C-alpha positions as CSV (number, residue, x, y, z in Angstrom):
1,M,-37.1,23.3,-3.5
2,A,-40.4,25.2,-3.8
3,D,-38.6,28.4,-2.6
4,V,-35.9,28.0,-5.2
5,A,-38.5,27.4,-7.9
6,A,-40.5,30.5,-6.9
7,L,-37.3,32.7,-6.9
8,A,-36.1,31.3,-10.3
9,G,-39.6,31.5,-11.8
10,V,-39.5,27.8,-12.8
11,S,-41.3,24.6,-11.7
12,S,-40.1,22.4,-8.8
13,Q,-39.6,19.7,-11.4
14,T,-37.1,21.9,-13.2
15,V,-35.2,22.5,-9.9
16,S,-35.1,18.7,-9.4
17,R,-33.7,18.2,-12.9
18,V,-31.0,20.8,-12.3
19,S,-30.1,19.2,-9.0
20,N,-29.7,15.8,-10.7
21,G,-27.6,17.2,-13.5
22,D,-30.1,16.6,-16.3
23,P,-28.4,17.8,-19.5
24,A,-31.7,18.5,-21.1
25,V,-32.2,21.7,-19.1
26,I,-31.2,24.7,-21.2
27,D,-28.2,26.7,-20.0
28,S,-30.1,29.9,-19.2
29,T,-32.7,28.1,-17.1
30,R,-30.0,26.1,-15.3
31,Q,-28.1,29.3,-14.4
32,K,-31.3,30.9,-13.0
33,V,-31.9,27.9,-10.8
34,L,-28.3,27.8,-9.7
35,D,-28.3,31.5,-8.9
36,A,-31.5,31.0,-6.8
37,M,-30.0,28.0,-5.0
38,K,-26.9,30.1,-4.1
39,E,-29.0,33.1,-2.9
40,L,-31.2,30.9,-0.7
41,G,-28.3,28.7,0.5
42,Y,-30.1,25.6,-0.9
43,R,-28.2,22.3,-0.8
44,P,-29.7,19.2,-2.5
45,N,-30.1,16.3,0.0
46,S,-27.3,13.9,-1.0
47,A,-28.7,11.0,1.0
48,A,-32.1,11.3,-0.7
49,R,-30.5,11.6,-4.1
50,A,-28.4,8.5,-3.4
51,L,-31.4,6.5,-2.4
52,K,-33.3,7.5,-5.5
53,R,-30.3,6.7,-7.8
54,G,-29.0,3.7,-5.9
55,E,-25.6,5.4,-5.9
56,F,-23.9,6.8,-2.8
57,R,-20.6,8.2,-4.3
58,A,-18.7,6.6,-1.5
59,I,-16.0,3.9,-1.3
60,G,-15.3,1.9,1.9
61,V,-11.9,0.9,2.9
62,I,-11.2,-2.0,5.3
63,T,-7.6,-2.2,6.6
64,M,-5.8,-4.4,9.1
65,G,-4.4,-1.3,10.9
66,L,-2.8,2.1,10.5
67,S,0.6,1.3,12.0
68,S,2.0,0.0,8.7
69,T,3.7,2.5,6.4
70,G,2.3,0.7,3.4
71,N,-1.2,0.7,4.7
72,V,-1.2,4.4,5.6
73,R,0.3,5.5,2.3
74,T,-2.0,3.2,0.3
75,L,-5.0,4.6,2.1
76,E,-3.9,8.1,1.5
77,A,-3.5,7.4,-2.2
78,I,-7.0,5.8,-2.4
79,A,-8.6,8.8,-0.7
80,G,-6.9,11.2,-3.1
81,S,-7.9,9.2,-6.2
82,A,-11.4,8.8,-4.9
83,A,-11.8,12.5,-4.2
84,R,-10.6,13.3,-7.7
85,A,-13.3,11.0,-9.0
86,G,-16.0,12.7,-6.8
87,Y,-16.2,9.9,-4.2
88,A,-15.8,10.1,-0.5
89,V,-14.0,7.4,1.5
90,T,-15.2,5.7,4.6
91,L,-12.6,3.9,6.7
92,I,-13.1,0.8,8.9
93,P,-9.8,-0.3,10.6
94,L,-9.7,-3.9,12.0
95,D,-7.7,-4.8,15.1
96,A,-7.7,-8.6,14.5
97,P,-8.0,-10.9,11.4
98,T,-11.2,-12.8,12.3
99,Q,-14.2,-13.6,10.2
100,D,-16.5,-11.9,12.7
101,N,-14.5,-8.7,12.4
102,V,-14.5,-8.8,8.6
103,R,-18.2,-9.6,8.5
104,G,-18.9,-6.8,11.0
105,A,-16.9,-4.3,8.9
106,F,-18.9,-5.1,5.8
107,T,-22.2,-4.8,7.8
108,R,-21.1,-1.4,9.1
109,L,-20.2,-0.2,5.6
110,D,-23.5,-1.5,4.3
111,E,-25.2,0.6,6.9
112,L,-23.1,3.6,6.0
113,A,-24.0,3.1,2.3
114,V,-21.0,2.7,0.1
115,D,-20.8,1.7,-3.5
116,A,-17.6,-0.4,-3.4
117,V,-15.1,-1.6,-0.9
118,V,-11.3,-1.8,-1.0
119,L,-9.7,-4.4,1.3
120,I,-6.1,-3.6,2.3
121,M,-4.9,-6.9,3.7
122,E,-1.4,-7.8,4.9
123,V,-2.3,-11.2,6.4
124,H,-3.9,-14.3,5.0
125,L,-7.3,-13.1,6.1
126,L,-9.4,-13.9,3.1
127,D,-8.0,-17.4,2.9
128,T,-8.1,-18.2,6.6
129,T,-11.6,-16.8,7.4
130,A,-13.3,-17.0,4.0
131,P,-15.8,-14.2,4.8
132,T,-19.2,-14.2,3.0
133,L,-19.4,-10.8,1.3
134,P,-22.7,-9.0,0.5
135,P,-23.5,-9.9,-3.2
136,H,-24.1,-6.3,-4.3
137,V,-20.8,-4.9,-2.9
138,K,-18.0,-4.4,-5.5
139,V,-14.7,-5.4,-3.9
140,V,-11.1,-4.7,-4.8
141,V,-8.2,-6.3,-2.8
142,V,-4.8,-4.8,-2.1
143,D,-1.8,-7.0,-1.3
144,S,-3.6,-10.4,-1.2
145,D,-3.6,-13.7,-3.1
146,A,-7.3,-13.4,-3.7
147,T,-6.9,-14.1,-7.4
148,G,-10.1,-15.4,-9.0
149,R,-12.4,-14.1,-6.3
150,F,-11.8,-10.3,-6.6
151,P,-9.7,-7.9,-8.7
152,V,-6.3,-7.5,-7.0
153,V,-4.0,-4.5,-7.1
154,D,-0.5,-4.9,-5.6
155,T,3.0,-3.6,-5.7
156,D,5.2,-6.1,-7.6
157,Q,6.8,-7.4,-4.5
158,R,8.8,-10.1,-6.2
159,Q,10.2,-7.8,-8.9
160,G,11.3,-5.3,-6.2
161,A,13.0,-7.9,-4.1
162,R,14.7,-9.5,-7.1
163,T,16.0,-6.0,-8.2
164,A,17.4,-5.4,-4.7
165,V,19.2,-8.7,-4.5
166,Q,20.6,-8.4,-8.0
167,H,21.9,-4.9,-7.3
168,L,24.0,-6.3,-4.4
169,L,25.2,-9.3,-6.4
170,D,26.1,-7.0,-9.3
171,L,28.3,-4.9,-7.0
172,G,30.3,-8.1,-6.4
173,H,29.0,-9.5,-3.1
174,E,29.2,-13.3,-2.9
175,T,25.8,-13.6,-1.4
176,V,23.1,-11.5,0.3
177,W,21.6,-12.0,3.8
178,H,18.0,-11.1,4.4
179,V,15.9,-9.6,7.2
180,S,12.3,-10.6,6.4
181,G,8.9,-9.4,7.6
182,P,6.5,-11.4,9.8
183,E,5.4,-14.8,8.8
184,E,1.7,-13.8,8.4
185,S,2.5,-11.2,5.8
186,F,2.0,-11.9,2.1
187,A,4.3,-9.0,1.2
188,A,7.1,-10.5,3.4
189,D,6.6,-13.9,1.9
190,R,6.9,-12.6,-1.7
191,R,10.0,-10.6,-0.9
192,S,11.7,-13.5,0.9
193,D,10.8,-16.0,-1.9
194,A,12.3,-13.7,-4.5
195,W,15.5,-13.2,-2.4
196,Q,16.0,-17.0,-2.3
197,A,15.1,-17.5,-5.9
198,V,17.7,-15.0,-7.2
199,L,20.5,-16.5,-5.0
200,R,19.6,-20.0,-6.2
201,E,19.5,-19.0,-9.9
202,E,22.9,-17.4,-9.5
203,G,24.3,-20.4,-7.8
204,R,24.9,-18.6,-4.5
205,R,24.6,-19.8,-0.9
206,V,21.3,-18.9,0.7
207,P,22.0,-17.8,4.3
208,P,19.4,-18.2,7.0
209,A,16.9,-15.4,7.0
210,Q,16.5,-13.2,10.1
211,R,12.8,-12.7,11.0
212,G,11.5,-9.3,11.9
213,D,8.1,-7.7,12.4
214,W,8.5,-4.5,10.3
215,T,9.6,-2.4,13.3
216,P,13.0,-0.7,13.8
217,E,13.4,-2.6,17.0
218,S,13.1,-6.0,15.3
219,G,15.6,-4.8,12.7
220,Y,18.0,-3.8,15.4
221,E,17.9,-7.3,17.0
222,A,18.4,-8.9,13.5
223,G,21.3,-6.5,12.9
224,L,23.0,-7.6,16.1
225,R,22.8,-11.2,15.0
226,L,24.1,-10.3,11.5
227,A,27.0,-8.4,12.9
228,E,28.3,-11.7,14.3
229,E,28.4,-13.2,10.8
230,A,31.9,-12.5,9.5
231,D,31.0,-13.3,5.9
232,C,27.9,-11.0,5.9
233,T,28.8,-8.2,3.5
234,A,25.4,-7.4,2.0
235,V,21.9,-7.4,3.5
236,F,18.5,-7.0,1.8
237,V,16.0,-5.8,4.5
238,A,12.3,-6.2,3.8
239,N,11.3,-2.6,4.7
240,D,13.0,0.7,5.5
241,Q,11.9,0.8,9.2
242,M,13.8,-2.5,9.9
243,A,16.7,-1.3,7.8
244,L,17.0,1.7,10.2
245,G,17.4,-0.7,13.1
246,V,19.9,-2.7,11.2
247,L,22.0,0.4,10.6
248,R,22.0,1.2,14.3
249,A,23.1,-2.3,15.2
250,F,26.0,-2.2,12.7
251,H,27.1,1.2,14.0
252,E,27.1,-0.1,17.6
253,R,29.2,-3.1,16.6
254,G,31.7,-1.0,14.8
255,L,30.7,-1.9,11.2
256,R,30.7,0.8,8.6
257,V,28.0,1.0,5.9
258,P,28.8,0.5,3.1
259,Q,32.5,-0.1,3.6
260,D,32.0,-3.3,5.7
261,V,28.5,-4.2,4.8
262,S,26.0,-2.9,2.2
263,V,22.3,-2.5,3.1
264,V,19.2,-2.2,0.8
265,G,15.7,-1.5,2.2
266,F,12.2,-1.6,0.7
267,D,9.5,1.2,0.6
268,D,11.5,4.4,0.2
269,I,9.8,6.1,3.2
270,A,10.2,9.9,3.4
271,E,13.0,9.5,6.0
272,A,15.1,7.0,4.1
273,A,17.2,9.7,2.4
274,S,18.1,11.1,5.9
275,F,19.3,7.8,7.4
276,I,23.1,7.6,8.2
277,P,24.1,6.8,5.5
278,P,21.2,7.6,3.2
279,L,19.5,4.3,2.4
280,T,19.5,2.6,-0.9
281,T,16.0,1.1,-1.2
282,M,13.2,0.0,-3.5
283,R,10.6,2.7,-4.0
284,Q,6.9,1.6,-4.0
285,D,4.5,3.7,-6.1
286,F,1.7,3.9,-3.6
287,A,0.0,6.7,-5.5
288,R,-0.3,4.4,-8.5
289,V,-1.6,1.5,-6.4
290,G,-4.4,3.8,-4.9
291,E,-5.3,5.1,-8.4
292,L,-5.6,1.5,-9.8
293,C,-7.7,0.5,-6.8
294,V,-10.2,3.3,-7.4
295,D,-10.1,2.7,-11.1
296,A,-11.0,-1.0,-10.7
297,A,-13.8,-0.2,-8.2
298,L,-15.4,2.4,-10.6
299,R,-15.1,0.1,-13.5
300,E,-16.9,-2.6,-11.6
301,L,-19.6,-0.1,-10.7
302,R,-20.0,0.7,-14.4
303,G,-20.8,-3.0,-14.9
304,E,-17.4,-3.9,-16.4
305,T,-15.9,-7.3,-15.6
306,V,-12.6,-6.7,-13.7
307,T,-10.5,-9.7,-12.9
308,G,-6.9,-10.7,-12.3
309,V,-3.9,-9.0,-10.7
310,R,-2.6,-5.5,-11.6
311,L,1.0,-5.2,-10.5
312,V,2.7,-1.8,-10.0
313,P,6.5,-2.0,-10.5
314,T,9.0,-0.7,-8.0
315,T,12.1,1.4,-8.6
316,L,15.6,1.0,-7.2
317,V,16.8,4.3,-5.5
318,E,20.5,4.2,-5.1
319,R,21.9,6.1,-2.3
320,A,25.0,5.7,0.0
321,S,24.3,2.5,1.8
322,T,25.6,0.1,-0.9
323,A,29.0,-0.3,-2.5
324,A,31.3,-3.1,-3.8
325,P,32.8,-5.3,-1.1
326,R,36.4,-4.7,-0.2
327,P,38.8,-7.6,-1.2
328,N,39.6,-8.3,2.5
329,A,36.1,-7.6,3.9
330,A,36.0,-10.7,6.1
331,T,39.3,-9.8,7.8
332,H,38.0,-6.3,8.5
333,R,34.7,-7.7,9.8
334,S,36.5,-10.0,12.2
335,A,38.6,-7.1,13.5
336,A,35.6,-4.9,13.9
337,G,33.9,-7.6,15.9
338,R,36.9,-7.9,18.3
339,H,36.6,-4.2,19.0
């Protein structure tokens, strides 16, 4: 700093004020200091500035894993939104939903010096372990029923599932079967609950749900079971990866999509348009979720009171995997099964 001051012909205090963005420095002086910094290759010490200001310009993210499409795309969106706001992102992935792991993650982030933390949770972690969080840390939760404790940002899971089921009923299907996500997932619960609610409201039979674990393999196994159900003409699958497995199972059992059975997924992953047939699905706006997470965190850091749940709506993307049922669909299903 002394070298910069000498080259610019100003005091070290002026160099410090320019480094800290003090608007009181006149433009001509500021430019001389900046030119001197550039010539000397001077970089302000961000750690020292952070300690002085009590601001680290960093957001921590704790997530249950990076194998989930939703988690990865939400993390990507958070990182992009944070970068546009001038913040870095520090990631701590967890391999198991235990209180010790959550507490350890917060301790680690505290050591790494972050201003706020975004929790991306797909299991009942906060309710089952009730971690004690550092009082100074601002927290935002994604995909959790933590209402009342922290600000929550989430895809409107129920609205998306309702739209998917209603789409199939509007096409003329008598009822809709369902391949759900794992029991421990909040998102899977919301989608399954909405599926059942729509069928009951419409006075339709609620078939037994087929449980999956988000993977194509579990969708394939569920699809093999559904292929044995002669009256199954429409299926709502809780994510696109499982829908891929369902499509494979139907193909192997001689069932044509959508002629014999219609399929709707959830997520709109990049590959969904390239499935055979291209998959009708519910598109999640992960970019908006990430943007709202960062917005909530920054508002908390500014001292604003941020509460409640902010829901991001989904959009139905109609492709080639859904159609009206054929009048004699059950007969064709039975014939396909014999072959």
